[in-house]
VOPAGU-2260 file (C-alpha; in pm, 1 decimal, decimal comma):
REM VOPAGU-2260
SITE   aa  ch    i         X         Y         Z
SITE  MET   A    0   10631,7   -5822,6    5512,1
SITE  GLY   A    1   10654,0   -5956,3    5143,0
SITE  LEU   A    2   10374,9   -5846,1    4916,0
SITE  GLU   A    3   10077,8   -5637,9    4970,2
SITE  VAL   A    4    9813,3   -5521,0    4705,0
SITE  ARG   A    5    9582,7   -5254,0    4816,8
SITE  GLY   A    6    9285,8   -5194,0    4645,8
SITE  ILE   A    7    9383,4   -5205,4    4267,6
SITE  THR   A    8    9176,4   -5070,8    4008,0
SITE  LYS   A    9    9176,4   -5058,5    3649,9
SITE  LYS   A   10    8919,1   -4945,9    3392,4
SITE  PHE   A   11    8922,3   -4945,1    3014,8
SITE  GLY   A   12    8669,4   -4690,2    2956,1
SITE  GLU   A   13    8311,3   -4822,3    3053,3
SITE  LYS   A   14    8470,6   -5146,7    3171,2
SITE  THR   A   15    8614,8   -5212,0    3464,0
SITE  ALA   A   16    8898,9   -5475,1    3414,6
SITE  VAL   A   17    9021,3   -5519,0    3823,3
SITE  ASP   A   18    8789,1   -5411,6    4061,5
SITE  HIS   A   19    8928,1   -5319,4    4429,6
SITE  LEU   A   20    9168,4   -5644,7    4455,8
SITE  SER   A   21    9356,5   -5658,4    4774,3
SITE  PHE   A   22    9560,2   -5953,6    4907,6
SITE  GLU   A   23    9882,7   -6021,8    5091,1
SITE  MET   A   24   10142,0   -6266,6    5037,8
SITE  LYS   A   25   10383,5   -6272,9    5339,0
SITE  GLU   A   26   10554,9   -6565,9    5329,5
SITE  PRO   A   27   10775,3   -6759,6    5057,0
SITE  GLY   A   28   10559,7   -6989,2    4813,2
SITE  VAL   A   29   10314,8   -6997,1    4537,0
SITE  PHE   A   30    9990,8   -6775,4    4551,4
SITE  GLY   A   31    9717,7   -6851,8    4301,9
SITE  LEU   A   32    9615,0   -6608,0    4101,5
SITE  LEU   A   33    9295,5   -6768,0    3967,4
SITE  GLY   A   34    9004,4   -6709,4    3667,8
SITE  THR   A   35    8876,2   -6777,0    3376,1
SITE  ASN   A   36    9021,4   -6634,2    3050,3
SITE  GLY   A   37    8915,1   -6241,3    3071,4
SITE  ALA   A   38    8869,1   -6251,1    3448,0
SITE  GLY   A   39    9149,4   -5958,5    3523,1
SITE  LYS   A   40    9418,3   -6219,9    3607,0
SITE  THR   A   41    9691,0   -6058,8    3338,2
SITE  THR   A   42    9591,4   -5710,1    3401,0
SITE  THR   A   43    9616,2   -5728,4    3786,8
SITE  ILE   A   44   10002,2   -5843,4    3705,6
SITE  ARG   A   45   10064,8   -5557,1    3490,2
SITE  ASN   A   46    9932,2   -5298,5    3728,3
SITE  ILE   A   47   10150,0   -5452,4    4061,6
SITE  LEU   A   48   10454,3   -5465,1    3819,8
SITE  GLY   A   49   10411,8   -5093,8    3708,8
SITE  ILE   A   50   10360,3   -5187,0    3331,0
SITE  MET   A   51    9999,1   -5037,2    3371,3
SITE  LYS   A   52    9904,4   -4731,1    3606,8
SITE  PRO   A   53    9608,8   -4864,1    3840,6
SITE  ASP   A   54    9307,1   -4570,7    3835,0
SITE  GLU   A   55    9309,1   -4689,8    4179,4
SITE  GLY   A   56    9536,0   -4868,8    4444,6
SITE  GLU   A   57    9895,3   -4971,2    4501,3
SITE  ALA   A   58   10110,8   -5230,0    4538,3
SITE  LEU   A   59   10403,2   -5260,4    4783,6
SITE  TRP   A   60   10670,7   -5480,4    4862,0
SITE  ASN   A   61   10805,4   -5464,2    5209,7
SITE  GLY   A   62   10591,1   -5128,2    5241,0
SITE  THR   A   63   10785,9   -4966,3    4944,2
SITE  PRO   A   64   10610,0   -4922,5    4599,6
SITE  ILE   A   65   10726,3   -5145,1    4385,0
SITE  SER   A   66   10965,6   -5081,2    4088,0
SITE  ARG   A   67   11272,6   -5207,4    3926,8
SITE  GLU   A   68   11481,7   -4998,6    4173,3
SITE  THR   A   69   11323,1   -5138,6    4476,8
SITE  LEU   A   70   11269,8   -5481,9    4378,4
SITE  SER   A   71   11423,3   -5770,4    4176,1
SITE  PHE   A   72   11117,5   -5922,4    4014,0
SITE  GLY   A   73   11116,9   -6194,2    3719,9
SITE  TYR   A   74   10787,9   -6211,4    3505,8
SITE  LEU   A   75   10659,9   -6490,6    3255,7
SITE  PRO   A   76   10373,1   -6346,5    3055,2
SITE  GLU   A   77   10105,0   -6542,2    2894,5
SITE  GLU   A   78   10214,7   -6384,3    2576,6
SITE  ARG   A   79   10567,8   -6524,6    2485,4
SITE  GLY   A   80   10817,8   -6318,7    2322,9
SITE  ILE   A   81   11189,4   -6440,1    2259,0
SITE  TYR   A   82   11382,3   -6350,5    1938,4
SITE  MET   A   83   11351,6   -6632,8    1701,8
SITE  LYS   A   84   11651,5   -6548,7    1474,7
SITE  THR   A   85   11885,2   -6554,5    1783,8
SITE  LYS   A   86   12091,9   -6839,9    1910,8
SITE  VAL   A   87   11924,7   -6937,3    2285,3
SITE  LEU   A   88   12222,9   -6886,1    2507,6
SITE  GLU   A   89   12346,1   -6554,1    2306,1
SITE  GLN   A   90   12000,4   -6424,7    2388,1
SITE  LEU   A   91   11973,4   -6526,3    2766,4
SITE  VAL   A   92   12301,6   -6375,0    2848,3
SITE  TYR   A   93   12139,4   -6045,5    2675,4
SITE  PHE   A   94   11852,0   -6074,6    2888,5
SITE  GLY   A   95   12058,9   -6088,2    3247,2
SITE  ARG   A   96   12257,2   -5787,7    3110,9
SITE  LEU   A   97   11946,2   -5604,2    3068,6
SITE  ARG   A   98   11881,3   -5677,7    3416,4
SITE  GLY   A   99   12200,8   -5558,8    3532,8
SITE  MET   A  100   12413,0   -5895,0    3529,6
SITE  LYS   A  101   12789,3   -5935,8    3419,3
SITE  LYS   A  102   12830,4   -6091,9    3108,3
SITE  GLU   A  103   13009,0   -6406,7    3267,7
SITE  LYS   A  104   12757,7   -6436,3    3556,8
SITE  ALA   A  105   12468,7   -6399,6    3324,7
SITE  LYS   A  106   12634,0   -6691,4    3119,6
SITE  LYS   A  107   12668,3   -6868,0    3435,5
SITE  SER   A  108   12288,4   -6841,5    3513,9
SITE  ALA   A  109   12157,2   -6931,5    3212,0
SITE  LEU   A  110   12359,5   -7248,9    3146,0
SITE  GLU   A  111   12266,8   -7367,8    3492,4
SITE  LEU   A  112   11907,5   -7326,4    3435,4
SITE  MET   A  113   11913,8   -7468,6    3097,3
SITE  GLU   A  114   12058,9   -7767,6    3248,0
SITE  ARG   A  115   11774,2   -7774,4    3531,6
SITE  LEU   A  116   11507,3   -7703,6    3235,1
SITE  ARG   A  117   11673,5   -7977,9    2989,4
SITE  VAL   A  118   11740,9   -7761,6    2713,3
SITE  SER   A  119   12091,1   -7710,7    2741,3
SITE  GLU   A  120   12152,2   -7876,9    2399,6
SITE  TYR   A  121   11993,1   -7597,5    2237,5
SITE  GLN   A  122   12246,5   -7321,0    2363,3
SITE  ASN   A  123   12360,4   -7242,8    2008,9
SITE  THR   A  124   12023,6   -7327,1    1840,5
SITE  PRO   A  125   11811,8   -7023,2    1707,9
SITE  ALA   A  126   11491,5   -7001,6    1915,4
SITE  GLU   A  127   11302,6   -7067,4    1594,2
SITE  LYS   A  128   11420,6   -7420,0    1534,2
SITE  LEU   A  129   11279,5   -7509,7    1913,4
SITE  SER   A  130   10913,4   -7674,1    1991,3
SITE  LYS   A  131   10690,3   -7461,1    2110,6
SITE  GLY   A  132   10746,5   -7625,8    2492,1
SITE  ASN   A  133   11114,3   -7542,5    2483,8
SITE  GLN   A  134   11066,8   -7176,4    2357,8
SITE  GLN   A  135   10855,3   -7151,5    2675,0
SITE  LYS   A  136   11142,9   -7282,3    2879,8
SITE  VAL   A  137   11381,4   -7065,1    2720,3
SITE  GLN   A  138   11131,3   -6748,9    2819,3
SITE  LEU   A  139   11081,3   -6879,4    3145,7
SITE  ILE   A  140   11517,0   -6872,8    3213,8
SITE  ALA   A  141   11496,6   -6481,6    3059,1
SITE  ALA   A  142   11221,6   -6392,5    3331,8
SITE  ILE   A  143   11441,8   -6590,1    3649,1
SITE  ILE   A  144   11832,7   -6560,2    3511,7
SITE  HIS   A  145   11898,8   -6248,1    3763,4
SITE  ASN   A  146   11783,2   -6473,8    4051,4
SITE  PRO   A  147   11459,1   -6258,3    4151,7
SITE  LYS   A  148   11313,0   -6236,7    4495,9
SITE  LEU   A  149   10938,1   -6199,0    4350,8
SITE  ILE   A  150   10848,7   -6406,2    4039,5
SITE  PHE   A  151   10530,9   -6389,5    3814,9
SITE  LEU   A  152   10426,1   -6669,4    3607,3
SITE  ASP   A  153   10097,8   -6600,7    3385,1
SITE  GLU   A  154    9972,4   -6936,3    3257,7
SITE  PRO   A  155   10302,2   -7133,4    3246,2
SITE  PHE   A  156   10198,1   -7457,8    3162,9
SITE  SER   A  157    9998,3   -7364,6    2882,6
SITE  GLY   A  158   10082,1   -7592,7    2554,3
SITE  LEU   A  159   10325,7   -7784,8    2745,3
SITE  ASP   A  160   10325,2   -8207,7    2700,8
SITE  PRO   A  161   10312,1   -8408,7    3005,3
SITE  VAL   A  162   10681,3   -8438,9    3026,3
SITE  ASN   A  163   10802,1   -8069,4    3015,5
SITE  ALA   A  164   10508,0   -7960,4    3228,1
SITE  GLN   A  165   10650,5   -8224,1    3492,8
SITE  VAL   A  166   10984,3   -8055,6    3450,9
SITE  LEU   A  167   10844,1   -7674,4    3535,6
SITE  ARG   A  168   10648,4   -7845,4    3841,6
SITE  ASN   A  169   10995,0   -7941,7    3961,6
SITE  LEU   A  170   11153,3   -7644,3    3891,6
SITE  VAL   A  171   10858,7   -7408,4    4061,8
SITE  LYS   A  172   10905,9   -7666,0    4357,0
SITE  GLU   A  173   11275,4   -7593,1    4402,0
SITE  LEU   A  174   11236,8   -7203,7    4376,3
SITE  VAL   A  175   11001,9   -7239,2    4663,2
SITE  ALA   A  176   11233,5   -7434,5    4853,3
SITE  GLU   A  177   11490,1   -7147,2    4780,7
SITE  GLY   A  178   11261,1   -6894,4    4925,8
SITE  LYS   A  179   11081,6   -6724,8    4642,0
SITE  TYR   A  180   10753,6   -6540,7    4602,6
SITE  ILE   A  181   10543,0   -6698,8    4323,9
SITE  ILE   A  182   10239,9   -6547,9    4183,9
SITE  LEU   A  183   10103,5   -6803,8    3974,6
SITE  SER   A  184    9821,9   -6694,0    3744,4
SITE  THR   A  185    9613,6   -7004,9    3577,1
SITE  HIS   A  186    9279,2   -7085,1    3479,6
SITE  GLN   A  187    9354,0   -7452,5    3579,9
SITE  MET   A  188    9200,0   -7518,6    3903,7
SITE  GLU   A  189    9419,0   -7838,9    3945,0
SITE  THR   A  190    9707,0   -7672,0    3936,6
SITE  VAL   A  191    9640,3   -7434,8    4185,6
SITE  GLU   A  192    9518,2   -7720,4    4407,9
SITE  GLU   A  193    9858,7   -7837,1    4359,5
SITE  TYR   A  194   10081,0   -7566,3    4445,8
SITE  CYS   A  195    9912,4   -7309,6    4670,4
SITE  GLU   A  196    9825,5   -7253,5    5022,5
SITE  ASN   A  197    9635,5   -6917,2    4962,1
SITE  LEU   A  198    9472,8   -6776,7    4650,0
SITE  VAL   A  199    9244,1   -6531,1    4534,7
SITE  ILE   A  200    8980,3   -6612,6    4216,8
SITE  LEU   A  201    8856,8   -6356,3    3992,5
SITE  ASP   A  202    8542,3   -6323,2    3803,8
SITE  ARG   A  203    8505,1   -6023,2    3521,1
SITE  GLY   A  204    8739,9   -5815,0    3727,3
SITE  LYS   A  205    8570,0   -5873,7    4095,7
SITE  THR   A  206    8694,7   -6067,3    4374,2
SITE  LEU   A  207    8472,9   -6401,0    4410,2
SITE  LEU   A  208    8688,8   -6576,6    4681,7
SITE  LYS   A  209    9025,1   -6538,5    4879,1
SITE  GLY   A  210    9212,3   -6720,9    5144,5
SITE  ASN   A  211    9375,0   -7036,6    5229,8
SITE  LEU   A  212    9295,3   -7275,5    5019,5
SITE  LYS   A  213    9238,6   -7572,5    5306,7
SITE  GLU   A  214    8999,4   -7348,9    5488,0
SITE  ILE   A  215    8803,6   -7275,0    5184,8
SITE  LYS   A  216    8756,9   -7628,4    5103,3
SITE  ALA   A  217    8728,0   -7710,7    5473,2
SITE  GLY   A  218    8435,6   -7468,1    5495,9
SITE  TYR   A  219    8223,7   -7707,2    5267,5
SITE  GLY   A  220    8270,4   -7993,3    5430,5
SITE  HIS   A  221    8276,5   -8410,2    5308,4
SITE  THR   A  222    8056,3   -8363,1    5007,5
SITE  ASN   A  223    8234,0   -8609,7    4778,2
SITE  LEU   A  224    8285,4   -8959,6    4751,0
SITE  VAL   A  225    8557,1   -9124,4    4479,8
SITE  VAL   A  226    8507,1   -9501,1    4448,2
SITE  ALA   A  227    8706,0   -9779,7    4261,1
SITE  ALA   A  228    8584,5  -10142,5    4228,6
SITE  GLN   A  229    8641,4  -10447,5    4017,8
SITE  GLU   A  230    8255,5  -10504,0    4025,2
SITE  ASP   A  231    7978,8  -10246,4    3943,8
SITE  VAL   A  232    7845,8  -10087,6    4264,7
SITE  SER   A  233    7631,3   -9824,3    4104,0
SITE  PRO   A  234    7289,1  -10041,8    4225,4
SITE  LEU   A  235    7395,3  -10034,2    4582,2
SITE  ALA   A  236    7493,6   -9642,1    4514,5
SITE  GLN   A  237    7154,9   -9576,8    4419,0
SITE  ALA   A  238    7007,8   -9778,2    4686,6
SITE  GLU   A  239    7189,3   -9564,7    4938,2
SITE  GLY   A  240    7091,6   -9247,2    4808,4
SITE  LEU   A  241    7420,7   -9137,8    4661,7
SITE  GLU   A  242    7358,0   -8896,6    4360,5
SITE  LEU   A  243    7625,8   -8967,6    4069,8
SITE  PHE   A  244    7847,5   -8700,2    4026,6
SITE  GLU   A  245    8114,5   -8806,4    3737,3
SITE  LYS   A  246    8184,9   -9166,9    3596,7
SITE  ARG   A  247    8526,3   -9183,5    3485,3
SITE  ALA   A  248    8717,6   -9486,0    3311,0
SITE  ALA   A  249    8880,0   -9648,4    3655,1
SITE  GLU   A  250    8642,9   -9462,2    3903,7
SITE  THR   A  251    8322,6   -9297,3    3985,6
SITE  GLU   A  252    8241,7   -8997,1    4206,6
SITE  TYR   A  253    7917,7   -8945,2    4420,1
SITE  LYS   A  254    7805,6   -8653,5    4574,4
SITE  ILE   A  255    7701,6   -8768,2    4957,5
SITE  GLN   A  256    7556,6   -8566,2    5245,3
SITE  GLY   A  257    7826,3   -8635,1    5505,4
SITE  ASP   A  258    8074,7   -8897,1    5621,8
SITE  GLU   A  259    7806,9   -9107,3    5772,8
SITE  MET   A  260    7616,5   -9174,0    5427,5
SITE  ALA   A  261    7985,5   -9277,1    5313,8
SITE  HIS   A  262    8020,2   -9535,0    5590,3
SITE  ARG   A  263    7667,1   -9677,4    5536,2
SITE  PHE   A  264    7747,4   -9744,5    5149,0
SITE  LEU   A  265    8077,4   -9889,3    5272,2
SITE  ARG   A  266    7911,1  -10121,3    5499,1
SITE  ARG   A  267    7631,8  -10211,9    5215,6
SITE  MET   A  268    7929,8  -10286,2    4969,2
SITE  THR   A  269    8165,4  -10512,8    5235,6
SITE  GLU   A  270    7789,3  -10708,4    5313,4
SITE  ALA   A  271    7781,3  -10756,1    4946,1
SITE  ASN   A  272    8149,2  -10907,3    4950,5
SITE  ILE   A  273    8258,3  -10603,0    4733,9
SITE  TYR   A  274    8583,7  -10458,3    4825,2
SITE  PRO   A  275    8684,6  -10094,4    4698,9
SITE  LEU   A  276    9017,9  -10053,6    4517,6
SITE  LYS   A  277    8966,7   -9711,4    4628,9
SITE  PHE   A  278    8743,3   -9524,6    4848,5
SITE  GLU   A  279    8794,6   -9134,8    4900,2
SITE  ILE   A  280    8574,8   -8900,7    5124,2
SITE  ARG   A  281    8658,4   -8554,4    5036,4
SITE  GLU   A  282    8586,6   -8167,3    5002,5
SITE  PRO   A  283    8483,5   -8037,9    4681,3
SITE  SER   A  284    8736,0   -7972,0    4421,4
SITE  LEU   A  285    8831,2   -7609,2    4351,4
SITE  GLN   A  286    8674,1   -7624,5    4022,7
SITE  GLU   A  287    8316,9   -7698,1    4195,4
SITE  ILE   A  288    8376,5   -7413,8    4423,0
SITE  PHE   A  289    8444,7   -7170,3    4155,6
SITE  VAL   A  290    8129,4   -7283,4    3966,6
SITE  ARG   A  291    7951,6   -7237,2    4242,1
SITE  LYS   A  292    8034,3   -6925,6    4351,2
SITE  ALA   A  293    8030,9   -6810,5    3988,6
SITE  GLY   A  294    7661,7   -6876,7    3946,2
SITE  GLU   A  295    7609,2   -6698,9    4273,2
SITE  SER   A  296    7752,7   -6414,6    4162,4
SITE  LYS   A  297    7529,3   -6361,5    3843,5
């Protein structure tokens, strides 16, 4: 049955931070908890895990209220917190023991994860001497050292350089392959598009949109055309009635009114002996959908 969130509501005085939120995650994978800063994502996680008590609603795992006694879970909070003066391996073993692991098993798990995240060389280094990206990796290891079934990652890619971000992406994919349930909380729409089959989007505590990502995007139809060519195709696009959406360094994106419009434009290009390096007809991005839905809700 997996994770089931039923009508969670949390208020702080007159402000409703989370308003009757419900969703399910029935199979292993990555579920997207999406929204801008202040949308209620972190409050949602804390209510699910019992760090905060919701005013209404409940969170269940296989039909049972979630607690450390009923479920092994891991949580990487947005606010990082490790012991800066303590050596990395020493504190990871400590975190493992806090989660009920024997010392040798915790050490073995810590070393394996440090190898996977490429921080083995720092095992005897105080955390304060690590870069912010490597400190973040250490805290991630602390969150999953005990091999939890359900993992919450709150803005895990924040502040990571491209190399470290890719290392983390690879680990997330490995965890999914191992059958883990991962809740990915982020405001980065492109990250959700890369990982998540299902999602819920929050806006000021309210559920703006939820469901299967492919189905959500398919419901909008093909509205975008991305073109790259050595020649300038903007006069042809203008003549065909395409609306410029965004001009990037190596490609241009247009708004279209369906596939036939794109096909006519392609014919016009080839008749002019212009052959595209890239010609992609697609649905709107999740970012575009979010902006549209957020505008409708105001």
